[in-house]
C-alpha positions as CSV (number, residue, x, y, z in Angstrom):
1,X,-4.3,34.4,-13.5
2,X,-1.7,34.4,-10.7
3,X,-3.9,31.9,-8.8
4,X,-3.5,29.4,-11.6
5,X,0.3,29.6,-11.3
6,X,0.1,29.2,-7.6
7,X,-2.1,26.1,-8.0
8,X,0.2,24.6,-10.6
9,X,3.2,25.1,-8.4
10,X,1.4,23.7,-5.4
11,X,0.2,20.6,-7.3
12,X,3.8,20.0,-8.6
13,X,5.1,20.2,-5.1
14,X,2.5,17.6,-3.9
15,X,3.2,15.4,-6.9
16,X,7.0,15.5,-6.3
17,X,6.3,14.6,-2.6
18,X,4.2,11.6,-3.6
19,X,6.9,10.5,-6.1
20,X,9.6,10.7,-3.4
21,X,7.4,8.8,-1.0
22,X,6.8,6.1,-3.6
23,X,10.5,5.8,-4.5
24,X,11.4,5.6,-0.8
25,X,8.8,2.8,-0.2
26,X,10.0,0.8,-3.2
27,X,13.6,1.1,-2.0
28,X,12.8,0.1,1.5
29,X,11.1,-3.1,0.4
30,X,7.4,-2.4,0.9
31,X,6.5,-4.1,-2.4
32,X,8.8,-7.2,-2.0
33,X,6.2,-9.7,-1.0
34,X,3.4,-9.6,-3.6
35,X,2.5,-13.3,-3.6
36,X,2.0,-14.2,0.0
37,X,-0.9,-11.8,0.9
38,X,-3.1,-13.1,-2.0
39,X,-2.4,-16.7,-1.0
40,X,-2.9,-15.9,2.7
41,X,-6.3,-14.4,1.9
42,X,-7.4,-17.7,0.3
43,X,-6.5,-19.8,3.3
44,X,-7.6,-17.4,6.0
45,X,-11.1,-18.9,6.3
46,X,-9.7,-22.4,6.5
47,X,-7.4,-21.5,9.4
48,X,-10.3,-20.0,11.3
49,X,-12.4,-23.1,10.9
50,X,-9.6,-25.3,12.0
51,X,-9.1,-23.2,15.2
52,X,-12.8,-23.5,16.0
53,X,-12.7,-27.3,15.6
54,X,-9.7,-27.7,17.9
55,X,-11.2,-25.4,20.6
56,X,-14.3,-27.5,21.0
């Protein structure tokens, strides 16, 4: 039974660690730009094709 308590405490420590890391990343601006990556992905192939045409 004591192993269950140790695992609960360990899992709470890990969960709090992940929560602190998430809050830190939000405050440091990691999730500020949520539009540009999705748009960049759409036009990435077009840019590669244009580079190949100009190199020939």
